[in-house]
C-alpha positions as CSV (number, residue, x, y, z in Angstrom):
1,M,-11.3,-7.4,13.6
2,A,-10.3,-10.4,15.6
3,I,-13.6,-12.0,15.1
4,V,-13.4,-11.7,11.3
5,V,-9.8,-13.2,11.3
6,L,-11.1,-16.1,13.6
7,F,-14.0,-16.7,11.2
8,L,-11.6,-16.8,8.3
9,L,-9.4,-19.2,10.1
10,G,-12.3,-21.3,10.9
11,I,-13.4,-21.6,7.2
12,A,-9.7,-22.7,6.4
13,N,-9.9,-25.2,9.3
14,F,-13.1,-26.7,7.9
15,A,-11.7,-26.9,4.4
16,M,-8.6,-28.5,5.5
17,Q,-10.3,-31.0,7.8
18,R,-12.7,-31.9,4.9
19,A,-9.8,-32.5,2.5
20,V,-8.2,-34.7,4.9
21,L,-11.2,-36.7,5.6
22,E,-12.0,-37.2,1.8
23,S,-8.3,-38.0,1.0
24,G,-8.6,-41.7,1.9
25,H,-5.2,-41.6,3.4
26,P,-4.4,-44.9,5.2
27,L,-3.7,-42.9,8.5
28,L,-7.5,-42.4,8.7
29,G,-8.0,-46.1,9.0
30,R,-6.2,-46.0,12.3
31,T,-8.2,-43.4,13.8
32,P,-11.0,-44.5,16.4
33,W,-14.5,-45.5,15.1
34,F,-16.1,-42.3,16.3
35,V,-14.1,-40.3,14.0
36,H,-15.7,-42.0,11.1
37,M,-19.3,-41.8,12.4
38,L,-21.6,-39.8,10.1
39,S,-18.7,-39.5,7.5
40,G,-16.7,-37.4,9.8
41,R,-19.6,-34.8,10.7
42,I,-18.8,-35.6,14.3
43,S,-15.3,-34.2,14.0
44,L,-16.5,-31.2,11.9
45,G,-19.0,-30.6,14.7
46,V,-16.1,-30.6,17.2
47,E,-14.3,-28.0,14.9
48,F,-17.3,-25.9,14.9
49,L,-17.6,-25.9,18.7
50,M,-14.0,-24.9,19.1
51,L,-14.4,-22.0,16.5
52,L,-17.7,-20.9,18.3
53,G,-16.0,-20.9,21.7
54,A,-13.0,-19.0,20.6
55,M,-15.0,-16.4,18.8
56,L,-17.3,-16.1,22.0
57,M,-14.3,-15.7,24.3
58,V,-12.7,-13.0,21.9
59,D,-16.0,-11.2,21.9
60,A,-15.9,-11.2,25.7
61,G,-12.5,-9.5,25.5
62,A,-10.1,-12.4,25.9
63,L,-7.8,-11.8,23.0
64,G,-5.5,-14.7,24.1
65,W,-8.1,-17.0,22.8
66,A,-7.4,-15.6,19.2
67,W,-3.8,-16.2,19.5
68,G,-4.5,-19.8,20.7
69,Y,-7.0,-20.5,17.7
70,A,-4.5,-19.1,15.4
71,L,-1.7,-21.4,16.7
72,Y,-4.0,-24.4,16.4
73,S,-4.9,-23.4,12.8
74,M,-1.1,-23.2,12.0
75,V,-0.6,-26.6,13.6
76,N,-3.8,-27.8,11.6
77,A,-2.5,-26.5,8.4
78,L,0.9,-28.2,8.9
79,S,-0.5,-31.6,9.7
80,A,-3.0,-31.3,6.8
81,W,-0.1,-30.5,4.3
82,L,1.9,-33.4,5.7
83,I,-1.1,-35.8,5.1
84,L,-2.2,-34.5,1.8
85,S,1.3,-34.3,0.3
86,G,2.1,-37.8,1.3
87,R,4.9,-36.9,3.6
88,V,3.2,-39.0,6.5
């Protein structure tokens, strides 16, 4: 069950990150050059590796990784909301 929840959180994280990358927010212009490589695909790749690592660890029985990824997802959602709503 935890793997399914992590997978759904991963989908949400990908969607939020893509929305922020496509928003054209001025804050994106202040990020390092490597974030913009391949239209942000590098950062999406890092997102995938984080999700894959968390899912592998949870599959191995380390449920703390699920809580960590859930916390990361909440912080990610908050930051995406702040950027996309223009509060930052």
